[in-house]
C-alpha positions in Angstrom: 0.0 0.0 0.0 1.4 3.4 -1.0 2.0 5.9 1.8 -0.4 8.8 1.9 1.0 12.1 0.8 2.7 14.0 3.5 2.9 10.9 5.7 6.3 9.5 6.9 6.1 5.7 7.2 9.0 5.6 9.7 7.3 7.9 12.2 5.1 10.9 12.9 4.8 13.8 10.5 8.0 15.8 10.3 8.5 19.3 9.1 11.4 20.0 6.7 14.5 21.3 8.6 15.5 24.8 7.5 19.2 25.1 6.8 21.0 27.2 9.3 21.9 30.8 8.3 25.6 31.4 7.6 27.3 33.5 10.3 27.9 37.0 9.2 31.5 38.0 8.8 32.6 40.6 11.4 33.5 44.0 9.8 36.5 46.0 10.9 36.0 49.2 12.6 35.8 52.2 10.3 38.8 54.5 10.1 39.2 57.3 12.5 38.6 60.6 10.8 41.1 63.5 11.0 38.5 65.5 13.0 38.1 62.6 15.5 41.9 62.2 15.8 42.4 65.9 16.5 39.6 65.8 19.1 41.1 62.7 20.7 44.6 64.3 20.8 43.0 67.3 22.6 41.3 64.9 25.0 44.7 63.3 25.8 46.2 66.7 26.6 43.4 68.0 28.8 41.9 64.8 30.4 42.2 64.9 34.2 41.8 61.2 34.9 45.4 60.3 34.1 46.9 58.5 37.1 50.5 59.1 38.3 51.7 56.0 36.6 50.6 57.0 33.1 51.9 60.6 33.6 55.4 59.2 34.5 55.2 56.7 31.6 54.3 59.5 29.1 57.1 61.9 30.5 59.7 59.1 30.2 58.6 58.2 26.7 58.8 61.9 25.6 62.2 62.3 27.3 63.7 59.1 25.9 62.1 59.0 22.5 60.3 55.8 23.5 57.2 54.4 21.9 53.9 55.4 23.3 51.4 53.1 25.0 47.8 53.6 24.2 46.3 55.5 27.2 43.9 53.3 29.0 41.0 55.6 28.9 41.1 55.6 25.1 40.9 51.8 25.4 37.4 52.0 26.9 36.0 52.8 23.5 38.8 51.2 21.4 38.0 48.7 18.8 40.7 46.6 17.2 40.6 45.7 13.5 40.7 41.9 13.0 43.7 41.7 10.9 46.4 44.2 11.9 48.9 43.3 14.5 48.6 45.0 17.9 51.9 43.7 19.5 50.4 44.4 23.0 51.1 48.0 22.3 47.9 48.8 24.2 49.8 48.0 27.4 53.5 47.9 26.4 55.9 50.3 24.6 56.3 48.2 21.5 54.9 50.5 18.8 58.2 50.5 16.8 58.4 46.8 16.3 54.7 46.5 15.9 54.8 49.0 12.9 57.6 47.0 11.4 55.6 43.8 11.9 52.5 45.4 10.2 54.8 46.4 7.2 55.7 42.7 6.8 52.0 41.8 7.0 51.1 44.5 4.4 53.6 43.0 2.0 52.0 39.6 2.4 55.2 38.1 3.6 53.9 36.7 6.9 52.7 37.6 10.3 54.8 38.1 13.4 53.1 36.9 16.6 52.8 39.3 19.7 55.1 37.0 21.7 57.9 37.6 19.1 57.4 41.4 19.3 57.4 41.6 23.1 60.4 39.3 23.4 62.6 42.2 22.0 61.7 44.3 25.0 60.0 47.8 25.4 61.0 51.3 24.5 62.9 50.7 21.2 63.2 53.6 18.9 62.4 53.1 15.3 66.2 53.0 14.4 66.8 50.5 17.3 63.9 48.3 16.3 65.0 48.3 12.6 68.6 47.3 13.6 67.1 44.5 15.8 65.0 43.1 12.9 68.1 43.4 10.6 70.0 41.3 13.1 67.4 38.7 14.2 64.7 38.9 11.5 60.9 39.0 12.1 58.1 36.5 11.3 60.5 34.2 9.6 61.9 36.9 7.3 64.8 39.4 7.0 65.0 43.0 6.0 66.4 43.4 2.6 66.8 47.1 2.8 65.8 49.9 5.2 66.4 53.5 4.2 65.2 56.9 5.3 62.6 58.4 3.1 63.1 61.9 1.5 61.0 64.8 2.7 57.6 64.7 1.2 57.4 61.0 0.8 57.0 60.0 4.5 53.4 59.0 4.2 53.8 56.7 1.2 52.1 53.4 1.5 54.3 50.8 3.4 56.7 53.3 5.1 57.2 53.1 8.8 56.9 56.5 10.3 57.6 58.1 13.7 55.2 60.7 15.1 55.7 63.2 17.9 52.5 63.1 19.8 51.5 64.8 23.1 52.1 61.6 25.1 55.4 60.7 23.6 57.0 59.3 20.4 54.9 56.8 18.5 55.5 54.7 15.4 52.9 53.7 12.8 52.6 52.1 9.4 51.6 54.5 6.6 48.9 53.3 4.2 49.0 56.3 1.9 47.7 59.8 2.2 46.8 60.4 5.9 45.9 56.8 6.8 48.1 54.8 9.2 47.9 51.6 11.2 48.2 52.3 14.9 47.2 50.3 17.9 45.8 47.5 15.7 43.4 49.7 13.7 43.4 52.2 10.8 43.4 55.9 11.7 43.6 59.2 9.9 46.3 61.3 11.5 45.4 64.5 9.6 48.2 67.0 9.8 50.3 65.4 12.5 53.9 65.7 11.3 56.2 62.8 10.9 59.6 63.1 12.7 61.1 60.2 10.6 60.1 57.7 8.0 61.7 54.5 6.7 61.0 52.5 3.5 61.4 48.8 4.1 62.2 45.8 1.8 61.7 42.2 2.9 63.0 38.8 1.8 
């Protein structure tokens, strides 16, 4: 005897199972505009919630040319992009080596892990960090060349540049025009001037 339409001979009526919806890919946070960056620099200069430890760290960074750590109150609303390397620069002074690591990532050569970056220690200037990578490599690769950029070409895509900020020296990766990678995300630095810039080649 043929089964009636809609009847499951093996058990009770069953509704067809709907396929699960694919998970939506997370989108990176939008770039910080020049106006937002300017406002946030002003906030850094005027905010009264800085504790004594952060003030001492900022003063030491400015005096020694060390890399700046992301102020903790900025971190309250901070969103890290999913791909860029942070190198624990939100809590450690590792911006120089982190910027170099992001240069390697931009070139599609590989990805240096945070542990490799922090193993070099804190407070390296850009020149010291480049010399370190020249000696020991980074992410399984070596620097083929690292040379200072001529004036007017500092913000070219792929350059590693040093900025003089109100809280100390800070190193970032240039993406062209005013866009840079800093603290694991893309920002617009507006008219903030670069103290130095280096063009890198990898092998």
